[in-house]
N, CA, C and O of each residue as an XYZ file, in Angstrom:
436
protein
N      -7.706      7.242     43.412
C      -8.414      6.962     42.503
C      -7.707      6.277     41.389
O      -8.260      5.477     40.634
N      -6.375      6.652     41.318
C      -5.577      6.310     40.337
C      -5.235      4.850     40.271
O      -5.153      4.152     39.260
N      -5.055      4.520     41.489
C      -4.745      3.017     41.911
C      -5.855      2.178     41.545
O      -5.709      1.155     40.876
N      -7.121      2.653     42.032
C      -8.421      1.726     41.666
C      -8.421      1.645     40.327
O      -8.393      0.500     39.875
N      -8.450      2.754     39.378
C      -8.515      2.916     37.891
C      -7.335      1.859     37.388
O      -7.645      0.969     36.595
N      -6.231      1.961     37.781
C      -5.187      1.038     37.295
C      -5.536     -0.395     37.451
O      -5.488     -1.187     36.510
N      -5.888     -0.713     38.654
C      -6.334     -2.217     39.162
C      -7.689     -2.427     38.199
O      -7.691     -3.465     37.536
N      -8.634     -1.695     38.087
C      -9.513     -2.206     37.234
C      -9.112     -2.097     35.686
O      -9.810     -2.547     34.777
N      -8.199     -1.602     35.557
C      -7.715     -1.737     33.970
C      -7.139     -3.151     33.716
O      -7.340     -3.856     32.727
N      -6.363     -3.433     34.833
C      -5.791     -4.614     34.657
C      -6.569     -5.907     34.756
O      -6.283     -6.964     34.195
N      -7.529     -5.682     35.500
C      -8.313     -6.727     35.581
C      -9.679     -6.971     34.164
O     -10.202     -8.037     33.839
N      -9.903     -5.754     33.650
C     -10.666     -5.989     32.389
C      -9.699     -6.263     31.038
O     -10.161     -6.740     30.002
N      -8.392     -5.916     31.192
C      -8.081     -6.382     30.007
C      -7.754     -8.100     30.046
O      -7.626     -8.652     28.953
N      -7.643     -8.791     31.097
C      -7.746    -10.228     30.817
C      -9.078    -10.421     30.548
O      -9.258    -11.448     29.894
N     -10.142     -9.772     30.827
C     -11.789    -10.112     30.397
C     -11.817     -9.836     28.918
O     -12.337    -10.650     28.156
N     -11.258     -8.677     28.469
C     -11.614     -8.065     27.188
C     -10.478     -8.874     26.195
O     -10.676     -8.641     25.002
N      -9.541     -9.612     26.420
C      -8.731    -10.226     25.441
C      -9.518    -11.112     24.625
O      -9.176    -11.087     23.442
N     -10.473    -11.889     24.901
C     -11.063    -12.862     23.878
C     -12.140    -11.868     22.978
O     -12.182    -12.023     21.758
N     -12.969    -10.885     23.615
C     -13.618    -10.184     22.733
C     -12.831     -9.170     21.714
O     -13.349     -8.887     20.634
N     -11.596     -8.650     22.089
C     -10.782     -8.345     21.201
C      -9.976     -9.051     20.345
O      -9.357     -8.420     19.489
N      -9.844    -10.503     20.430
C      -9.422    -11.359     19.388
C     -10.347    -11.539     18.275
O     -10.070    -11.520     17.076
N     -11.677    -11.747     18.923
C     -12.934    -11.959     18.173
C     -12.968    -10.831     17.299
O     -13.172    -10.970     16.093
N     -12.769     -9.671     17.863
C     -12.890     -8.509     16.806
C     -12.077     -8.472     15.596
O     -12.512     -8.262     14.463
N     -10.626     -8.735     15.984
C      -9.631     -8.671     15.107
C     -10.113     -9.661     14.056
O     -10.226     -9.208     12.917
N     -10.416    -10.946     14.259
C     -10.719    -11.958     13.313
C     -12.084    -11.519     12.672
O     -12.271    -12.090     11.598
N     -12.842    -10.871     12.949
C     -14.170    -10.390     12.078
C     -13.567     -9.351     11.228
O     -13.728     -9.364     10.007
N     -12.846     -8.411     11.864
C     -12.037     -7.300     10.976
C     -11.467     -7.721      9.698
O     -11.674     -7.153      8.626
N     -10.784     -8.686      9.868
C     -10.041     -9.418      9.095
C     -10.632    -10.242      7.933
O     -10.086    -10.472      6.854
N     -11.871    -10.652      8.359
C     -12.798    -11.312      7.368
C     -13.378    -10.289      6.484
O     -13.383    -10.429      5.262
N     -13.918     -9.156      7.144
C     -14.445     -8.083      6.607
C     -13.624     -7.543      5.569
O     -14.059     -7.339      4.435
N     -12.248     -7.266      5.983
C     -11.510     -6.653      4.836
C     -10.963     -7.611      3.942
O     -10.408     -7.223      2.914
N     -11.054     -8.792      4.209
C     -10.735     -9.856      3.265
C     -12.042     -9.938      2.124
O     -11.843    -10.117      0.922
N     -13.021     -9.820      2.564
C     -14.086     -9.770      1.765
C     -14.224     -8.649      0.814
O     -14.502     -8.754     -0.381
N     -13.981     -7.482      1.528
C     -13.921     -6.225      0.576
C     -12.514     -6.123     -0.605
O     -12.512     -5.423     -1.618
N     -11.529     -6.906     -0.195
C     -10.474     -6.894     -0.921
C     -11.089     -7.539     -2.347
O     -11.280     -6.962     -3.418
N     -11.344     -9.035     -1.955
C     -11.991     -9.815     -3.084
C     -13.101     -8.959     -3.823
O     -12.951     -8.944     -5.045
N     -14.076     -8.313     -3.387
C     -14.890     -7.633     -4.209
C     -14.818     -6.399     -4.714
O     -15.568     -6.074     -5.634
N     -13.830     -5.462     -4.142
C     -13.505     -4.327     -4.620
C     -12.128     -3.964     -5.329
O     -11.989     -2.880     -5.895
N     -11.034     -4.993     -5.271
C      -9.625     -4.913     -5.857
C      -9.930     -5.683     -7.121
O     -10.610     -6.697     -7.279
N      -9.311     -5.007     -7.907
C      -9.344     -6.136     -9.402
C      -8.139     -6.185    -10.014
O      -7.705     -5.191    -10.596
N      -7.412     -7.409     -9.956
C      -6.461     -7.731    -10.879
C      -6.346     -8.665    -11.820
O      -6.041     -9.802    -11.461
N      -6.569     -8.375    -13.239
C      -6.525     -9.300    -14.168
C      -5.310     -9.608    -15.187
O      -4.824     -8.723    -15.891
N      -4.883    -10.902    -15.199
C      -3.715    -11.266    -15.853
C      -4.204    -11.162    -17.443
O      -5.410    -11.085    -17.675
N      -3.381    -11.163    -18.369
C      -3.604    -11.097    -19.823
C      -3.378    -12.373    -20.537
O      -4.033    -12.779    -21.497
N      -2.196    -13.068    -19.860
C      -1.665    -14.311    -20.473
C      -2.632    -15.288    -20.972
O      -3.664    -15.482    -20.328
N      -2.398    -15.920    -22.055
C      -3.253    -16.851    -22.415
C      -2.312    -17.658    -23.666
O      -1.528    -17.132    -24.456
N      -2.618    -18.833    -23.561
C      -2.035    -19.693    -24.588
C      -2.793    -19.915    -25.789
O      -3.946    -20.299    -25.592
N      -2.332    -19.727    -27.329
C      -3.090    -19.721    -27.944
C      -2.593    -20.991    -29.193
O      -1.401    -21.047    -29.494
N      -3.325    -21.697    -29.676
C      -2.863    -22.779    -30.509
C      -4.086    -23.252    -31.683
O      -5.245    -23.619    -31.485
N      -3.323    -23.080    -32.959
C      -4.255    -23.187    -33.981
C      -5.326    -22.160    -33.959
O      -6.474    -22.549    -34.175
N      -5.111    -20.915    -33.729
C      -5.892    -19.883    -33.794
C      -6.900    -19.726    -32.709
O      -7.608    -18.719    -32.753
N      -7.055    -20.537    -31.793
C      -7.829    -20.659    -30.700
C      -7.414    -20.572    -29.266
O      -6.609    -21.474    -29.033
N      -7.616    -19.950    -28.385
C      -7.466    -19.797    -26.924
C      -7.346    -21.423    -26.481
O      -8.287    -22.148    -26.805
N      -6.342    -21.939    -25.833
C      -6.138    -23.114    -25.502
C      -6.292    -23.096    -23.930
O      -7.006    -23.917    -23.354
N      -5.489    -21.983    -23.180
C      -5.377    -21.878    -21.791
C      -5.472    -20.625    -21.367
O      -4.634    -19.963    -21.978
N      -5.998    -20.053    -20.720
C      -6.254    -18.668    -20.132
C      -5.779    -18.346    -18.721
O      -6.713    -18.464    -17.928
N      -4.804    -18.032    -18.230
C      -4.278    -17.802    -17.013
C      -5.264    -17.089    -15.880
O      -5.225    -17.338    -14.675
N      -6.152    -16.153    -16.528
C      -7.220    -15.354    -15.564
C      -7.991    -16.417    -15.254
O      -8.141    -16.796    -14.093
N      -8.648    -17.092    -16.479
C      -9.841    -18.069    -15.985
C      -9.348    -19.242    -15.075
O     -10.058    -19.643    -14.153
N      -8.142    -19.780    -15.341
C      -7.732    -20.734    -14.237
C      -7.567    -20.379    -13.164
O      -7.739    -21.230    -12.292
N      -7.156    -18.949    -12.727
C      -6.969    -18.510    -11.525
C      -8.507    -18.458    -10.761
O      -8.758    -18.906     -9.642
N      -9.409    -17.815    -11.647
C     -10.710    -17.664    -11.327
C     -11.581    -18.819    -10.688
O     -12.269    -18.792     -9.667
N     -11.329    -19.933    -11.671
C     -12.038    -21.394    -11.345
C     -11.313    -22.027     -9.870
O     -11.963    -22.567     -8.976
N     -10.063    -21.852     -9.862
C      -9.483    -22.472     -8.694
C      -9.282    -22.023     -7.635
O      -9.369    -22.693     -6.606
N      -8.960    -20.743     -7.670
C      -8.619    -19.595     -6.452
C      -9.181    -18.223     -6.950
O      -8.453    -17.313     -7.348
N     -10.309    -18.171     -6.900
C     -10.928    -16.874     -6.966
C     -10.684    -15.662     -5.945
O     -10.973    -15.684     -4.748
N     -10.143    -14.684     -6.591
C      -9.550    -13.548     -5.887
C      -8.299    -13.594     -5.206
O      -8.031    -12.810     -4.296
N      -7.410    -14.610     -5.668
C      -6.268    -14.740     -4.884
C      -5.118    -13.650     -5.298
O      -4.109    -13.435     -4.627
N      -5.433    -13.050     -6.438
C      -4.169    -12.003     -6.780
C      -4.375    -10.770     -6.333
O      -3.394    -10.035     -6.226
N      -5.647    -10.295     -5.989
C      -6.031     -9.105     -5.105
C      -5.741     -9.291     -3.604
O      -5.344     -8.408     -2.843
N      -6.012    -10.634     -3.279
C      -5.490    -10.845     -1.716
C      -4.286    -10.943     -1.612
O      -3.800    -10.600     -0.534
N      -3.417    -11.426     -2.649
C      -1.946    -11.562     -2.383
C      -1.441    -10.195     -2.351
O      -0.728     -9.798     -1.430
N      -1.856     -9.334     -3.515
C      -1.253     -7.912     -3.374
C      -1.780     -6.982     -2.224
O      -1.083     -6.046     -1.832
N      -3.004     -7.240     -1.691
C      -2.989     -6.420     -0.447
C      -2.498     -6.849      0.733
O      -2.473     -6.169      1.759
N      -2.091     -8.006      0.618
C      -1.341     -8.806      1.908
C      -0.044     -8.214      1.697
O       0.500     -7.702      2.675
N       0.567     -8.199      0.530
C       1.858     -7.424      0.241
C       1.870     -6.071      0.916
O       2.741     -5.648      1.676
N       0.717     -5.429      0.503
C       0.652     -3.901      1.071
C       0.818     -3.761      2.511
O       1.613     -3.036      3.110
N      -0.194     -4.695      3.052
C      -0.298     -4.766      4.468
C       1.075     -5.063      5.024
O       1.482     -4.341      5.934
N       1.846     -6.067      4.567
C       3.020     -6.470      4.790
C       4.211     -5.296      4.930
O       5.010     -5.171      5.859
N       4.072     -4.392      3.599
C       4.692     -3.374      3.704
C       4.833     -2.326      4.815
O       5.868     -1.833      5.264
N       3.395     -2.069      5.202
C       3.162     -0.984      6.095
C       3.465     -1.559      7.302
O       3.977     -0.757      8.084
N       3.301     -2.868      7.796
C       3.558     -3.342      9.185
C       5.211     -3.537      9.174
O       5.851     -2.946     10.044
N       5.860     -4.304      8.266
C       7.010     -4.829      8.743
C       8.038     -3.592      7.982
O       9.074     -3.371      8.609
N       7.888     -2.989      7.030
C       9.002     -2.314      6.453
C       8.665     -0.573      6.983
O       9.547      0.286      6.986
N       7.403     -0.348      7.353
C       7.011      0.746      7.856
C       7.078      1.874      6.652
O       7.742      2.907      6.737
N       6.223      1.472      5.447
C       6.032      2.208      4.517
C       4.984      3.203      4.502
O       3.879      2.856      4.918
N       5.175      4.554      4.030
C       3.999      5.497      4.148
C       3.082      5.189      3.064
O       3.501      4.632      2.049
N       1.832      5.519      3.206
C       0.702      5.323      2.268
C       1.058      6.110      0.863
O       0.497      5.858     -0.204
N       2.089      7.110      1.042
C       2.112      7.953     -0.159
C       3.055      6.764     -0.881
O       2.564      6.272     -1.897
N       4.134      6.346     -0.525
C       5.127      5.231     -0.859
C       4.166      4.280     -1.714
O       4.306      3.961     -2.895
N       3.175      3.913     -0.840
C       2.100      2.516     -1.185
C       1.619      2.788     -2.426
O       1.736      2.032     -3.389
N       0.960      4.086     -2.432
C       0.240      4.464     -3.741
C       1.090      4.554     -4.937
O       0.696      4.265     -6.067
N       2.393      5.009     -4.614
C       3.255      5.131     -5.832
C       3.447      3.825     -6.414
O       3.356      3.618     -7.624
N       3.749      2.827     -5.437
C       4.328      1.711     -5.856
C       3.020      1.040     -6.556
O       3.210      0.529     -7.660
N       1.714      0.999     -6.008
C       0.441      0.581     -6.865
C       0.094      1.019     -8.247
O      -0.489      0.311     -9.068
N       0.572      2.460     -8.474
C       0.600      3.251     -9.623
C       1.464      2.377    -10.436
O       1.112      1.605    -11.328
N       2.710      2.628     -9.969
C       3.653      1.970    -10.988
C       3.465      0.577    -11.287
O       3.732      0.303    -12.457
N       3.110     -0.313    -10.623
C       2.704     -1.628    -10.638
C       1.748     -1.820    -11.677
O       1.792     -2.826    -12.385
N       1.077     -1.127    -11.789
C      -0.242     -1.099    -12.683
C       0.188     -0.757    -14.105
O      -0.137     -1.423    -15.088
N       1.025      0.452    -14.133
C       1.477      1.013    -15.549
C       2.256     -0.052    -16.207
O       2.133     -0.521    -17.338
N       3.296     -0.407    -15.019
C       4.507     -1.417    -15.585
C       3.829     -2.678    -16.206
O       4.209     -3.217    -17.245
N       2.738     -3.094    -15.409
C       2.175     -4.566    -15.847
C       1.321     -4.397    -16.892
O       1.077     -5.420    -17.531
N       0.714     -3.225    -17.298
C       0.144     -2.990    -18.294
C       0.643     -2.884    -19.513
O       0.027     -3.258    -20.511
N       1.906     -2.318    -19.535
C       2.928     -1.903    -20.460
C       3.436     -3.195    -20.972
O       3.524     -3.346    -22.190
N       3.814     -4.235    -20.081
C       4.568     -5.420    -20.567
C       3.619     -6.311    -20.805
O       3.931     -7.384    -21.322
N       2.372     -6.043    -20.491
C       1.321     -7.117    -21.281
C       0.798     -7.957    -20.324
O      -0.175     -8.670    -20.569
N       1.378     -7.937    -19.210
C       1.003     -8.851    -18.165
C      -0.408     -8.502    -17.377
O      -1.087     -9.455    -16.996
N      -0.815     -7.288    -17.150
C      -2.054     -7.065    -16.559
C      -3.062     -6.431    -17.729
O      -2.752     -5.636    -18.616
N      -4.186     -6.948    -17.493
C      -5.386     -6.590    -18.236
C      -5.811     -4.984    -18.074
O      -6.807     -4.548    -18.651
């Protein structure tokens, strides 16, 4: 029974690879969609000339690359988990410190 089960597992591995790849792609698309809609990072920076706003960094990003800041930040967190083996507690602390420091520095809204 062990040999038959092992042989069956080997045969199914080749057949299930395309299904597994498609599932990973769909999962990545869902996570990306959730990140863009649920995570919000807003920049404060704007250029004021003559008492009126001439250039707003957040408006520029929203026009040309909507959702890029949350996507980049979430990608950084995934990279830290996968490549650097960071714990969730460490990531939560870094996210909290990033938000506080960015707010105090006047970079994040």
